[in-house]
DRENFI-295073 format. One record per atom (N, C-alpha, C): atom name; x, y, z; residue in one letter; residue number from 1. Coordinates in steps of 0.2 Angstrom, whole numbers, plus 5000, padded with zeros to 4 digits. Layout:
<rs>
<atomo = CA; east = X; north = Y; up = Z; residuo = a; num = NUM>
...
</rs>
This chain:
<rs>
<atomo = N; east = 5069; north = 5003; up = 4973; residuo = m; num = 1>
<atomo = CA; east = 5064; north = 5005; up = 4968; residuo = m; num = 1>
<atomo = C; east = 5060; north = 5011; up = 4971; residuo = m; num = 1>
<atomo = N; east = 5059; north = 5016; up = 4967; residuo = g; num = 2>
<atomo = CA; east = 5055; north = 5021; up = 4969; residuo = g; num = 2>
<atomo = C; east = 5047; north = 5019; up = 4970; residuo = g; num = 2>
<atomo = N; east = 5044; north = 5023; up = 4974; residuo = k; num = 3>
<atomo = CA; east = 5037; north = 5021; up = 4976; residuo = k; num = 3>
<atomo = C; east = 5033; north = 5027; up = 4974; residuo = k; num = 3>
<atomo = N; east = 5029; north = 5026; up = 4969; residuo = g; num = 4>
<atomo = CA; east = 5024; north = 5031; up = 4967; residuo = g; num = 4>
<atomo = C; east = 5017; north = 5029; up = 4970; residuo = g; num = 4>
<atomo = N; east = 5012; north = 5033; up = 4970; residuo = f; num = 5>
<atomo = CA; east = 5006; north = 5031; up = 4973; residuo = f; num = 5>
<atomo = C; east = 5001; north = 5035; up = 4970; residuo = f; num = 5>
<atomo = N; east = 4994; north = 5032; up = 4970; residuo = l; num = 6>
<atomo = CA; east = 4989; north = 5036; up = 4967; residuo = l; num = 6>
<atomo = C; east = 4984; north = 5039; up = 4972; residuo = l; num = 6>
<atomo = N; east = 4981; north = 5044; up = 4971; residuo = v; num = 7>
<atomo = CA; east = 4976; north = 5048; up = 4975; residuo = v; num = 7>
<atomo = C; east = 4971; north = 5049; up = 4969; residuo = v; num = 7>
<atomo = N; east = 4965; north = 5046; up = 4970; residuo = g; num = 8>
<atomo = CA; east = 4960; north = 5047; up = 4964; residuo = g; num = 8>
<atomo = C; east = 4963; north = 5044; up = 4958; residuo = g; num = 8>
<atomo = N; east = 4963; north = 5049; up = 4953; residuo = s; num = 9>
<atomo = CA; east = 4966; north = 5047; up = 4946; residuo = s; num = 9>
<atomo = C; east = 4973; north = 5050; up = 4946; residuo = s; num = 9>
<atomo = N; east = 4975; north = 5054; up = 4951; residuo = d; num = 10>
<atomo = CA; east = 4982; north = 5057; up = 4951; residuo = d; num = 10>
<atomo = C; east = 4987; north = 5053; up = 4953; residuo = d; num = 10>
<atomo = N; east = 4993; north = 5053; up = 4950; residuo = q; num = 11>
<atomo = CA; east = 4999; north = 5049; up = 4952; residuo = q; num = 11>
<atomo = C; east = 5004; north = 5054; up = 4955; residuo = q; num = 11>
<atomo = N; east = 5007; north = 5052; up = 4961; residuo = f; num = 12>
<atomo = CA; east = 5012; north = 5056; up = 4964; residuo = f; num = 12>
<atomo = C; east = 5018; north = 5052; up = 4965; residuo = f; num = 12>
<atomo = N; east = 5024; north = 5056; up = 4965; residuo = l; num = 13>
<atomo = CA; east = 5030; north = 5053; up = 4967; residuo = l; num = 13>
<atomo = C; east = 5033; north = 5057; up = 4972; residuo = l; num = 13>
<atomo = N; east = 5038; north = 5055; up = 4976; residuo = q; num = 14>
<atomo = CA; east = 5041; north = 5058; up = 4981; residuo = q; num = 14>
<atomo = C; east = 5049; north = 5058; up = 4980; residuo = q; num = 14>
<atomo = N; east = 5052; north = 5064; up = 4981; residuo = f; num = 15>
<atomo = CA; east = 5059; north = 5065; up = 4979; residuo = f; num = 15>
<atomo = C; east = 5063; north = 5067; up = 4986; residuo = f; num = 15>
<atomo = N; east = 5068; north = 5064; up = 4987; residuo = r; num = 16>
<atomo = CA; east = 5072; north = 5066; up = 4993; residuo = r; num = 16>
<atomo = C; east = 5075; north = 5073; up = 4992; residuo = r; num = 16>
<atomo = N; east = 5076; north = 5077; up = 4997; residuo = v; num = 17>
<atomo = CA; east = 5078; north = 5083; up = 4997; residuo = v; num = 17>
<atomo = C; east = 5084; north = 5085; up = 5002; residuo = v; num = 17>
<atomo = N; east = 5089; north = 5088; up = 5000; residuo = k; num = 18>
<atomo = CA; east = 5094; north = 5090; up = 5004; residuo = k; num = 18>
<atomo = C; east = 5094; north = 5098; up = 5005; residuo = k; num = 18>
<atomo = N; east = 5094; north = 5100; up = 5011; residuo = l; num = 19>
<atomo = CA; east = 5094; north = 5108; up = 5013; residuo = l; num = 19>
<atomo = C; east = 5101; north = 5110; up = 5015; residuo = l; num = 19>
<atomo = N; east = 5103; north = 5115; up = 5012; residuo = i; num = 20>
<atomo = CA; east = 5110; north = 5117; up = 5014; residuo = i; num = 20>
<atomo = C; east = 5110; north = 5125; up = 5015; residuo = i; num = 20>
<atomo = N; east = 5112; north = 5128; up = 5020; residuo = e; num = 21>
<atomo = CA; east = 5112; north = 5135; up = 5020; residuo = e; num = 21>
<atomo = C; east = 5119; north = 5138; up = 5017; residuo = e; num = 21>
<atomo = N; east = 5118; north = 5143; up = 5013; residuo = d; num = 22>
<atomo = CA; east = 5124; north = 5146; up = 5010; residuo = d; num = 22>
<atomo = C; east = 5127; north = 5150; up = 5014; residuo = d; num = 22>
<atomo = N; east = 5133; north = 5149; up = 5016; residuo = a; num = 23>
<atomo = CA; east = 5137; north = 5153; up = 5021; residuo = a; num = 23>
<atomo = C; east = 5138; north = 5160; up = 5019; residuo = a; num = 23>
<atomo = N; east = 5139; north = 5162; up = 5013; residuo = e; num = 24>
<atomo = CA; east = 5140; north = 5168; up = 5010; residuo = e; num = 24>
<atomo = C; east = 5133; north = 5173; up = 5010; residuo = e; num = 24>
<atomo = N; east = 5128; north = 5170; up = 5008; residuo = t; num = 25>
<atomo = CA; east = 5122; north = 5174; up = 5007; residuo = t; num = 25>
<atomo = C; east = 5117; north = 5172; up = 5012; residuo = t; num = 25>
<atomo = N; east = 5117; north = 5167; up = 5016; residuo = g; num = 26>
<atomo = CA; east = 5112; north = 5165; up = 5021; residuo = g; num = 26>
<atomo = C; east = 5106; north = 5162; up = 5018; residuo = g; num = 26>
<atomo = N; east = 5106; north = 5162; up = 5012; residuo = q; num = 27>
<atomo = CA; east = 5100; north = 5158; up = 5008; residuo = q; num = 27>
<atomo = C; east = 5100; north = 5151; up = 5009; residuo = q; num = 27>
<atomo = N; east = 5095; north = 5148; up = 5008; residuo = v; num = 28>
<atomo = CA; east = 5094; north = 5140; up = 5009; residuo = v; num = 28>
<atomo = C; east = 5094; north = 5137; up = 5002; residuo = v; num = 28>
<atomo = N; east = 5098; north = 5132; up = 5001; residuo = v; num = 29>
<atomo = CA; east = 5098; north = 5129; up = 4994; residuo = v; num = 29>
<atomo = C; east = 5094; north = 5122; up = 4996; residuo = v; num = 29>
<atomo = N; east = 5089; north = 5121; up = 4992; residuo = a; num = 30>
<atomo = CA; east = 5086; north = 5114; up = 4992; residuo = a; num = 30>
<atomo = C; east = 5088; north = 5110; up = 4985; residuo = a; num = 30>
<atomo = N; east = 5090; north = 5104; up = 4986; residuo = e; num = 31>
<atomo = CA; east = 5093; north = 5100; up = 4981; residuo = e; num = 31>
<atomo = C; east = 5089; north = 5093; up = 4981; residuo = e; num = 31>
<atomo = N; east = 5087; north = 5091; up = 4975; residuo = a; num = 32>
<atomo = CA; east = 5084; north = 5085; up = 4973; residuo = a; num = 32>
<atomo = C; east = 5089; north = 5081; up = 4970; residuo = a; num = 32>
<atomo = N; east = 5094; north = 5077; up = 4973; residuo = p; num = 33>
<atomo = CA; east = 5099; north = 5074; up = 4970; residuo = p; num = 33>
<atomo = C; east = 5097; north = 5069; up = 4965; residuo = p; num = 33>
<atomo = N; east = 5092; north = 5065; up = 4966; residuo = t; num = 34>
<atomo = CA; east = 5090; north = 5060; up = 4961; residuo = t; num = 34>
<atomo = C; east = 5089; north = 5063; up = 4954; residuo = t; num = 34>
<atomo = N; east = 5086; north = 5070; up = 4954; residuo = l; num = 35>
<atomo = CA; east = 5084; north = 5073; up = 4948; residuo = l; num = 35>
<atomo = C; east = 5090; north = 5078; up = 4946; residuo = l; num = 35>
<atomo = N; east = 5095; north = 5079; up = 4950; residuo = g; num = 36>
<atomo = CA; east = 5101; north = 5083; up = 4948; residuo = g; num = 36>
<atomo = C; east = 5099; north = 5090; up = 4948; residuo = g; num = 36>
<atomo = N; east = 5094; north = 5093; up = 4951; residuo = i; num = 37>
<atomo = CA; east = 5092; north = 5100; up = 4951; residuo = i; num = 37>
<atomo = C; east = 5091; north = 5103; up = 4958; residuo = i; num = 37>
<atomo = N; east = 5092; north = 5109; up = 4958; residuo = a; num = 38>
<atomo = CA; east = 5091; north = 5113; up = 4965; residuo = a; num = 38>
<atomo = C; east = 5088; north = 5120; up = 4964; residuo = a; num = 38>
<atomo = N; east = 5086; north = 5123; up = 4969; residuo = d; num = 39>
<atomo = CA; east = 5083; north = 5130; up = 4969; residuo = d; num = 39>
<atomo = C; east = 5085; north = 5132; up = 4976; residuo = d; num = 39>
<atomo = N; east = 5083; north = 5139; up = 4977; residuo = y; num = 40>
<atomo = CA; east = 5085; north = 5142; up = 4983; residuo = y; num = 40>
<atomo = C; east = 5079; north = 5146; up = 4986; residuo = y; num = 40>
<atomo = N; east = 5080; north = 5149; up = 4992; residuo = g; num = 41>
<atomo = CA; east = 5075; north = 5153; up = 4995; residuo = g; num = 41>
<atomo = C; east = 5078; north = 5157; up = 5001; residuo = g; num = 41>
<atomo = N; east = 5075; north = 5162; up = 5003; residuo = v; num = 42>
<atomo = CA; east = 5077; north = 5165; up = 5009; residuo = v; num = 42>
<atomo = C; east = 5077; north = 5161; up = 5015; residuo = v; num = 42>
<atomo = N; east = 5073; north = 5156; up = 5015; residuo = d; num = 43>
<atomo = CA; east = 5073; north = 5151; up = 5021; residuo = d; num = 43>
<atomo = C; east = 5071; north = 5144; up = 5018; residuo = d; num = 43>
<atomo = N; east = 5070; north = 5140; up = 5023; residuo = g; num = 44>
<atomo = CA; east = 5069; north = 5133; up = 5021; residuo = g; num = 44>
<atomo = C; east = 5062; north = 5132; up = 5017; residuo = g; num = 44>
<atomo = N; east = 5057; north = 5135; up = 5020; residuo = p; num = 45>
<atomo = CA; east = 5050; north = 5134; up = 5016; residuo = p; num = 45>
<atomo = C; east = 5050; north = 5137; up = 5009; residuo = p; num = 45>
<atomo = N; east = 5053; north = 5143; up = 5009; residuo = e; num = 46>
<atomo = CA; east = 5053; north = 5146; up = 5002; residuo = e; num = 46>
<atomo = C; east = 5057; north = 5141; up = 4997; residuo = e; num = 46>
<atomo = N; east = 5063; north = 5139; up = 5000; residuo = a; num = 47>
<atomo = CA; east = 5067; north = 5135; up = 4995; residuo = a; num = 47>
<atomo = C; east = 5064; north = 5128; up = 4993; residuo = a; num = 47>
<atomo = N; east = 5060; north = 5125; up = 4998; residuo = l; num = 48>
<atomo = CA; east = 5056; north = 5119; up = 4996; residuo = l; num = 48>
<atomo = C; east = 5051; north = 5121; up = 4991; residuo = l; num = 48>
<atomo = N; east = 5047; north = 5126; up = 4992; residuo = n; num = 49>
<atomo = CA; east = 5042; north = 5128; up = 4988; residuo = n; num = 49>
<atomo = C; east = 5045; north = 5129; up = 4981; residuo = n; num = 49>
<atomo = N; east = 5050; north = 5133; up = 4980; residuo = n; num = 50>
<atomo = CA; east = 5054; north = 5134; up = 4974; residuo = n; num = 50>
<atomo = C; east = 5056; north = 5128; up = 4970; residuo = n; num = 50>
<atomo = N; east = 5059; north = 5123; up = 4975; residuo = l; num = 51>
<atomo = CA; east = 5061; north = 5117; up = 4972; residuo = l; num = 51>
<atomo = C; east = 5055; north = 5113; up = 4969; residuo = l; num = 51>
<atomo = N; east = 5050; north = 5113; up = 4973; residuo = q; num = 52>
<atomo = CA; east = 5044; north = 5109; up = 4971; residuo = q; num = 52>
<atomo = C; east = 5042; north = 5111; up = 4964; residuo = q; num = 52>
<atomo = N; east = 5041; north = 5118; up = 4963; residuo = e; num = 53>
<atomo = CA; east = 5039; north = 5120; up = 4956; residuo = e; num = 53>
<atomo = C; east = 5045; north = 5118; up = 4951; residuo = e; num = 53>
<atomo = N; east = 5051; north = 5118; up = 4953; residuo = m; num = 54>
<atomo = CA; east = 5056; north = 5116; up = 4948; residuo = m; num = 54>
<atomo = C; east = 5056; north = 5109; up = 4946; residuo = m; num = 54>
<atomo = N; east = 5054; north = 5105; up = 4951; residuo = i; num = 55>
<atomo = CA; east = 5053; north = 5097; up = 4950; residuo = i; num = 55>
<atomo = C; east = 5047; north = 5096; up = 4945; residuo = i; num = 55>
<atomo = N; east = 5042; north = 5100; up = 4946; residuo = v; num = 56>
<atomo = CA; east = 5036; north = 5099; up = 4942; residuo = v; num = 56>
<atomo = C; east = 5038; north = 5101; up = 4935; residuo = v; num = 56>
<atomo = N; east = 5041; north = 5107; up = 4934; residuo = f; num = 57>
<atomo = CA; east = 5044; north = 5109; up = 4927; residuo = f; num = 57>
<atomo = C; east = 5048; north = 5104; up = 4924; residuo = f; num = 57>
<atomo = N; east = 5053; north = 5101; up = 4928; residuo = h; num = 58>
<atomo = CA; east = 5058; north = 5096; up = 4926; residuo = h; num = 58>
<atomo = C; east = 5054; north = 5090; up = 4923; residuo = h; num = 58>
<atomo = N; east = 5049; north = 5088; up = 4927; residuo = l; num = 59>
<atomo = CA; east = 5046; north = 5082; up = 4925; residuo = l; num = 59>
<atomo = C; east = 5042; north = 5083; up = 4919; residuo = l; num = 59>
<atomo = N; east = 5039; north = 5089; up = 4918; residuo = e; num = 60>
<atomo = CA; east = 5035; north = 5090; up = 4912; residuo = e; num = 60>
<atomo = C; east = 5040; north = 5090; up = 4906; residuo = e; num = 60>
<atomo = N; east = 5046; north = 5093; up = 4907; residuo = c; num = 61>
<atomo = CA; east = 5051; north = 5093; up = 4901; residuo = c; num = 61>
<atomo = C; east = 5053; north = 5086; up = 4899; residuo = c; num = 61>
<atomo = N; east = 5054; north = 5082; up = 4904; residuo = l; num = 62>
<atomo = CA; east = 5056; north = 5075; up = 4903; residuo = l; num = 62>
<atomo = C; east = 5051; north = 5071; up = 4899; residuo = l; num = 62>
<atomo = N; east = 5044; north = 5073; up = 4901; residuo = q; num = 63>
<atomo = CA; east = 5039; north = 5070; up = 4898; residuo = q; num = 63>
<atomo = C; east = 5038; north = 5072; up = 4890; residuo = q; num = 63>
<atomo = N; east = 5039; north = 5079; up = 4889; residuo = a; num = 64>
<atomo = CA; east = 5039; north = 5081; up = 4883; residuo = a; num = 64>
<atomo = C; east = 5044; north = 5079; up = 4878; residuo = a; num = 64>
<atomo = N; east = 5050; north = 5077; up = 4881; residuo = e; num = 65>
<atomo = CA; east = 5056; north = 5074; up = 4877; residuo = e; num = 65>
<atomo = C; east = 5055; north = 5067; up = 4877; residuo = e; num = 65>
<atomo = N; east = 5050; north = 5063; up = 4880; residuo = g; num = 66>
<atomo = CA; east = 5050; north = 5056; up = 4880; residuo = g; num = 66>
<atomo = C; east = 5055; north = 5053; up = 4884; residuo = g; num = 66>
<atomo = N; east = 5057; north = 5056; up = 4889; residuo = q; num = 67>
<atomo = CA; east = 5062; north = 5053; up = 4893; residuo = q; num = 67>
<atomo = C; east = 5059; north = 5050; up = 4899; residuo = q; num = 67>
<atomo = N; east = 5062; north = 5045; up = 4902; residuo = p; num = 68>
<atomo = CA; east = 5059; north = 5042; up = 4908; residuo = p; num = 68>
<atomo = C; east = 5059; north = 5046; up = 4914; residuo = p; num = 68>
<atomo = N; east = 5054; north = 5045; up = 4919; residuo = i; num = 69>
<atomo = CA; east = 5054; north = 5049; up = 4925; residuo = i; num = 69>
<atomo = C; east = 5059; north = 5045; up = 4930; residuo = i; num = 69>
<atomo = N; east = 5064; north = 5048; up = 4933; residuo = p; num = 70>
<atomo = CA; east = 5068; north = 5045; up = 4938; residuo = p; num = 70>
<atomo = C; east = 5064; north = 5043; up = 4944; residuo = p; num = 70>
<atomo = N; east = 5065; north = 5037; up = 4947; residuo = q; num = 71>
<atomo = CA; east = 5062; north = 5035; up = 4953; residuo = q; num = 71>
<atomo = C; east = 5066; north = 5036; up = 4959; residuo = q; num = 71>
<atomo = N; east = 5064; north = 5038; up = 4965; residuo = e; num = 72>
<atomo = CA; east = 5067; north = 5039; up = 4971; residuo = e; num = 72>
<atomo = C; east = 5066; north = 5033; up = 4975; residuo = e; num = 72>
<atomo = N; east = 5072; north = 5031; up = 4978; residuo = d; num = 73>
<atomo = CA; east = 5071; north = 5026; up = 4984; residuo = d; num = 73>
<atomo = C; east = 5069; north = 5029; up = 4990; residuo = d; num = 73>
<atomo = N; east = 5063; north = 5028; up = 4992; residuo = t; num = 74>
<atomo = CA; east = 5060; north = 5031; up = 4998; residuo = t; num = 74>
<atomo = C; east = 5061; north = 5028; up = 5004; residuo = t; num = 74>
<atomo = N; east = 5065; north = 5023; up = 5004; residuo = d; num = 75>
<atomo = CA; east = 5066; north = 5019; up = 5010; residuo = d; num = 75>
<atomo = C; east = 5071; north = 5022; up = 5015; residuo = d; num = 75>
<atomo = N; east = 5074; north = 5027; up = 5013; residuo = e; num = 76>
<atomo = CA; east = 5079; north = 5031; up = 5017; residuo = e; num = 76>
<atomo = C; east = 5075; north = 5036; up = 5021; residuo = e; num = 76>
<atomo = N; east = 5078; north = 5038; up = 5027; residuo = e; num = 77>
<atomo = CA; east = 5075; north = 5043; up = 5031; residuo = e; num = 77>
<atomo = C; east = 5077; north = 5050; up = 5028; residuo = e; num = 77>
<atomo = N; east = 5073; north = 5055; up = 5029; residuo = g; num = 78>
<atomo = CA; east = 5075; north = 5061; up = 5026; residuo = g; num = 78>
<atomo = C; east = 5069; north = 5066; up = 5025; residuo = g; num = 78>
<atomo = N; east = 5070; north = 5071; up = 5021; residuo = i; num = 79>
<atomo = CA; east = 5065; north = 5076; up = 5019; residuo = i; num = 79>
<atomo = C; east = 5063; north = 5074; up = 5012; residuo = i; num = 79>
<atomo = N; east = 5057; north = 5073; up = 5011; residuo = y; num = 80>
<atomo = CA; east = 5054; north = 5072; up = 5004; residuo = y; num = 80>
<atomo = C; east = 5049; north = 5077; up = 5002; residuo = y; num = 80>
<atomo = N; east = 5049; north = 5078; up = 4995; residuo = l; num = 81>
<atomo = CA; east = 5044; north = 5082; up = 4992; residuo = l; num = 81>
<atomo = C; east = 5040; north = 5078; up = 4988; residuo = l; num = 81>
<atomo = N; east = 5033; north = 5079; up = 4989; residuo = r; num = 82>
<atomo = CA; east = 5028; north = 5075; up = 4985; residuo = r; num = 82>
<atomo = C; east = 5026; north = 5079; up = 4979; residuo = r; num = 82>
<atomo = N; east = 5026; north = 5076; up = 4973; residuo = v; num = 83>
<atomo = CA; east = 5024; north = 5080; up = 4967; residuo = v; num = 83>
<atomo = C; east = 5019; north = 5076; up = 4963; residuo = v; num = 83>
<atomo = N; east = 5014; north = 5079; up = 4960; residuo = r; num = 84>
<atomo = CA; east = 5010; north = 5076; up = 4956; residuo = r; num = 84>
<atomo = C; east = 5013; north = 5075; up = 4949; residuo = r; num = 84>
<atomo = N; east = 5013; north = 5069; up = 4946; residuo = l; num = 85>
<atomo = CA; east = 5016; north = 5068; up = 4939; residuo = l; num = 85>
<atomo = C; east = 5011; north = 5072; up = 4934; residuo = l; num = 85>
<atomo = N; east = 5015; north = 5074; up = 4929; residuo = p; num = 86>
<atomo = CA; east = 5011; north = 5077; up = 4924; residuo = p; num = 86>
<atomo = C; east = 5006; north = 5072; up = 4920; residuo = p; num = 86>
<atomo = N; east = 5000; north = 5074; up = 4918; residuo = v; num = 87>
<atomo = CA; east = 4996; north = 5070; up = 4914; residuo = v; num = 87>
<atomo = C; east = 5000; north = 5066; up = 4909; residuo = v; num = 87>
<atomo = N; east = 4999; north = 5059; up = 4909; residuo = g; num = 88>
<atomo = CA; east = 5002; north = 5055; up = 4904; residuo = g; num = 88>
<atomo = C; east = 5009; north = 5053; up = 4905; residuo = g; num = 88>
<atomo = N; east = 5012; north = 5055; up = 4911; residuo = a; num = 89>
<atomo = CA; east = 5019; north = 5053; up = 4913; residuo = a; num = 89>
<atomo = C; east = 5018; north = 5046; up = 4916; residuo = a; num = 89>
<atomo = N; east = 5024; north = 5043; up = 4916; residuo = s; num = 90>
<atomo = CA; east = 5024; north = 5036; up = 4919; residuo = s; num = 90>
<atomo = C; east = 5032; north = 5035; up = 4921; residuo = s; num = 90>
</rs>
């Protein structure tokens, strides 16, 4: 089961991320498998930043469509991105 947490009145979720370097372009692809989305950048930090923005957008779309927010099992070791849930999401 995923683990959300509260900071003040804000709720956050963490999503596991996979980083892969594209052999052809040298760019780094960051993927959030639980959400089925990915983004890229010239290096790891840029790819993670772009993916974090994509995750927030994806969660806002799910909320607007009345869809549930997927939960990540955060018991596994790895790289995680923490995102604030959109207001009214659960």
